[in-house]
C-alpha positions in Angstrom: 16.7 7.1 -8.5 19.9 8.3 -6.9 17.8 10.7 -4.9 15.7 7.9 -3.6 18.8 5.8 -2.8 20.2 8.8 -0.8 17.0 9.0 1.2 17.0 5.3 1.8 20.5 5.7 3.2 19.5 8.4 5.6 16.2 7.3 7.2 14.6 9.6 9.7 10.9 10.6 10.2 11.0 13.2 7.4 12.5 10.8 4.8 10.2 8.0 5.9 7.2 10.3 5.3 8.5 11.5 2.0 9.4 8.0 0.7 6.0 6.6 1.7 4.3 9.6 0.0 6.2 8.8 -3.2 5.5 5.0 -2.9 1.7 5.7 -2.6 1.7 7.7 -5.9 3.4 6.2 -8.9 7.1 6.3 -7.9 8.5 2.8 -7.5 9.8 3.0 -3.9 9.7 -0.4 -2.0 8.0 0.2 1.3 9.7 -3.0 2.6 13.1 -1.2 2.3 11.9 1.9 4.2 9.7 0.9 7.1 11.4 -2.4 8.1 15.0 -0.9 8.1 13.6 2.1 10.1 12.1 -0.2 12.7 15.4 -2.2 12.7 17.2 1.0 13.7 14.4 1.8 16.2 15.2 -1.5 17.9 18.7 -0.1 18.3 17.5 3.0 20.0 17.9 5.5 17.0 14.2 5.9 16.2 10.9 5.2 17.9 9.0 2.4 16.2 5.5 3.9 16.8 6.6 7.1 15.2 8.1 5.2 12.3 4.6 3.6 11.7 2.9 7.0 12.2 5.0 8.9 9.7 5.0 6.1 7.2 1.2 6.0 7.3 0.8 9.8 7.1 3.1 9.7 4.1 1.0 7.0 2.5 -2.2 8.9 3.2 -0.8 12.0 1.5 0.5 10.0 -1.5 -2.8 8.1 -1.8 -4.7 11.5 -1.7 -2.7 12.6 -4.8 -3.7 9.5 -6.7 -7.3 9.9 -5.5 -7.5 13.5 -6.7 -5.9 12.5 -10.0 -8.6 9.8 -10.5 -11.4 12.2 -9.5 -10.4 15.2 -11.6 -8.4 13.8 -14.5 -10.6 10.9 -15.4 -9.8 7.6 -17.0 -8.6 8.8 -20.5 -5.9 11.0 -19.0 -4.9 8.4 -16.4 -4.5 5.8 -19.1 -2.6 8.3 -21.3 -0.1 8.9 -18.5 0.2 5.2 -17.8 1.1 4.5 -21.4 3.6 7.4 -21.6 7.4 7.2 -21.3 7.2 8.9 -17.9 4.6 6.3 -16.8 6.8 3.5 -18.0 9.8 5.0 -16.1 7.5 4.8 -13.0 6.9 1.1 -13.8 3.3 1.9 -14.7 1.2 0.8 -17.6 -2.5 0.7 -18.5 -2.7 -3.0 -17.6 -1.7 -2.3 -14.0 -4.3 0.5 -13.7 -7.0 -1.7 -15.2 -6.0 -4.5 -12.7 -6.5 -2.1 -9.8 -9.8 -0.9 -11.2 -11.1 -4.5 -11.6 -10.0 -5.3 -8.0 -11.9 -2.2 -6.8 -15.0 -2.9 -8.8 -15.0 -6.5 -7.6 -14.5 -5.9 -3.9 -16.1 -2.5 -3.5 -15.1 0.1 -0.9 -13.3 -2.4 1.3 -10.8 -2.8 -1.5 -9.3 0.5 -0.3 -8.3 -1.4 2.8 -7.4 -4.8 1.4 -5.7 -3.4 -1.7 -3.1 -1.6 0.5 -1.9 -5.1 1.5 -1.4 -6.5 -2.0 1.7 -6.0 -4.1 1.1 -4.5 -7.5 -2.2 -2.9 -6.4 -1.1 -1.2 -3.2 0.0 2.1 -4.7 -2.7 2.2 -7.4 -5.9 1.4 -5.6 -6.4 5.0 -4.8 -6.9 5.9 -8.5 -10.1 3.8 -9.0 -11.4 5.2 -5.6 -11.1 8.6 -7.1 -12.6 7.5 -10.5 -15.6 6.1 -8.6 -16.0 9.4 -6.7 -15.7 7.6 -3.3 -16.3 9.9 -0.4 -12.9 11.4 0.7 -13.2 10.9 4.4 -14.3 7.3 4.1 -11.4 6.8 1.6 -8.8 8.3 3.9 -10.1 6.2 6.8 -9.9 3.0 4.9 -6.5 4.0 3.5 -5.2 4.7 6.9 -6.3 1.3 8.2 -4.8 -0.6 5.3 -1.6 1.4 5.2 -1.2 1.3 9.0 -1.7 -2.5 9.0 0.9 -3.0 6.3 3.5 -0.7 7.9 2.9 -2.3 11.3 3.7 -5.7 9.8 6.9 -4.3 8.2 7.9 -2.6 11.5 7.4 -5.8 13.5 9.6 -7.6 10.9 12.3 -5.0 11.1 12.3 -4.9 14.9 12.4 -8.7 15.1 15.4 -8.9 12.7 17.5 -6.6 14.8 18.2 -9.4 17.2 19.8 -11.8 14.6 20.4 -10.1 11.3 23.6 -8.1 10.7 23.0 -4.7 9.2 24.9 -5.5 6.0 22.5 -8.4 5.3 19.3 -6.5 6.3 17.9 -5.5 2.8 18.5 -9.0 1.5 16.7 -10.7 4.4 13.9 -8.2 4.4 13.2 -9.0 0.7 13.4 -12.7 1.5 11.0 -12.6 4.4 8.9 -10.0 2.6 8.0 -12.6 -0.1 6.6 -14.9 2.6 4.6 -12.1 4.1 3.1 -11.1 0.8 2.0 -14.7 0.1 0.4 -14.9 3.6 -1.3 -11.6 3.1 -2.7 -12.5 -0.3 -4.1 -15.7 1.2 -5.7 -13.8 4.1 -7.2 -11.2 1.8 -8.6 -14.0 -0.4 -10.1 -15.8 2.6 -11.6 -12.5 3.8 -13.2 -11.9 0.4 -14.6 -15.4 0.3 -16.0 -14.9 3.8 -17.7 -11.6 3.0 -19.1 -12.9 -0.3 -20.5 -16.0 1.4 -22.0 -13.9 4.1 -23.6 -11.6 1.5 -24.9 -14.5 -0.5 -26.5 -16.2 2.5 -28.1 -12.9 3.5 -29.4 -12.4 0.0 -30.9 -15.9 -0.1 -32.6 -15.4 3.3 -34.1 -12.1 1.9 -35.4 -13.9 -1.2 -37.0 -16.6 0.9 -38.8 -14.0 3.1 -40.1 -12.2 0.1 
């Protein structure tokens, strides 16, 4: 973890890419404390905010691909075995979390690859059930890019906004505080979107049944 702490203290495009790659696998790296501070420094002229979002999203795509390939080639038994191992627990992973991401994917289908990237606890694991389900890779990476890009854009806007009134020594604390509100809002939006699409699907199905 000291390695990750060192990277967090020296944010540049390369470390942003690497940290978001790790965060999208099973390494517990908080994206809030990477992208938002990077955008905070971008507001001060040290980085470019659009490049922060780009490299964060590219890193997330690469990390998600690793999880996707693990799900595709290793299969459920080996994934569960790793989740229950000491190394898995060090990575804050367990079988229950993997099963939770699988249930979310099964319930919401392919769109879960987008919406799952916005939800805490599921974000970094949603790629595994996509691999287990043999989801087409290019569709998977498109949906992952949309979801990860949206999440990183939200964090970047937050960090850029905070530059005008938050001292740097208070930055991490304030990011975590505001981050909780953002997570609650995103969960609410995702739930509303799910209700909308399920209602739309149900109405379409009923119309089809009436016609037949």
